[in-house]
Wavefront OBJ file of the C-alpha trace (Angstrom):
o trace
v 206.151 4.589 54.496
v 208.692 1.768 54.450
v 205.982 -0.694 55.489
v 203.844 0.377 52.528
v 206.761 0.014 50.128
v 207.479 -3.471 51.447
v 203.793 -4.360 51.109
v 203.747 -3.245 47.468
v 206.963 -5.138 46.797
v 205.441 -8.305 48.257
v 202.212 -7.856 46.317
v 204.039 -7.333 43.011
v 206.133 -10.430 43.737
v 203.019 -12.503 44.484
v 201.399 -11.341 41.248
v 204.550 -12.212 39.330
v 204.392 -15.750 40.752
v 200.670 -15.995 39.927
v 201.293 -14.926 36.331
v 204.177 -17.394 36.034
v 201.933 -20.196 37.311
v 199.202 -19.280 34.828
v 201.732 -19.165 32.004
v 202.825 -22.685 32.978
v 199.192 -23.869 33.062
v 198.646 -22.456 29.573
v 201.743 -24.242 28.267
v 200.588 -27.540 29.778
v 197.145 -27.050 28.274
v 198.617 -26.265 24.861
v 200.554 -29.522 25.056
v 197.352 -31.375 25.986
v 195.622 -29.798 22.990
v 198.404 -30.955 20.670
v 198.311 -34.485 22.084
v 194.500 -34.740 22.017
v 193.312 -32.528 19.157
v 189.892 -34.190 18.981
v 189.039 -33.643 22.651
v 186.718 -30.862 23.783
v 188.984 -28.235 25.323
v 186.417 -25.433 25.528
v 185.922 -25.707 29.284
v 189.639 -25.490 30.012
v 190.024 -22.617 27.513
v 187.306 -20.692 29.353
v 188.840 -21.444 32.765
v 192.278 -20.215 31.667
v 190.744 -17.106 30.093
v 188.908 -16.308 33.349
v 192.106 -16.808 35.363
v 193.974 -14.516 32.980
v 191.312 -11.809 33.174
v 191.236 -12.037 36.981
v 195.019 -11.767 37.287
v 195.274 -8.877 34.833
v 192.569 -7.044 36.773
v 194.495 -7.621 40.021
v 197.762 -6.407 38.490
v 196.068 -3.326 37.013
v 194.501 -2.497 40.384
v 197.806 -2.993 42.191
v 199.555 -0.775 39.645
v 196.914 1.938 40.089
v 197.253 1.759 43.883
v 201.033 1.968 43.621
v 200.846 4.920 41.247
v 198.541 6.724 43.696
v 200.913 5.903 46.554
v 203.983 7.316 44.835
v 202.055 10.414 43.771
v 201.427 11.350 47.417
l 1 2 3 4 5 6 7 8 9 10 11 12 13 14 15 16 17 18 19 20 21 22 23 24 25 26 27 28 29 30 31 32 33 34 35 36 37 38 39 40 41 42 43 44 45 46 47 48 49 50 51 52 53 54 55 56 57 58 59 60 61 62 63 64 65 66 67 68 69 70 71 72
């Protein structure tokens, strides 16, 4: 059981780092948009949106797995 708890702890920590990194990427992109308002940013917008959706899905799945684990 302790191994599982440590695994969940590590996975939550990894996801926290991933979300922090994405947040940083979004901030950098927002700065780029302010500096170059006439540039086409659609591709980067889409890429960041896909990364966000992927990470949220991972976090939701991890949360569901953890909830099932603690229910046992």
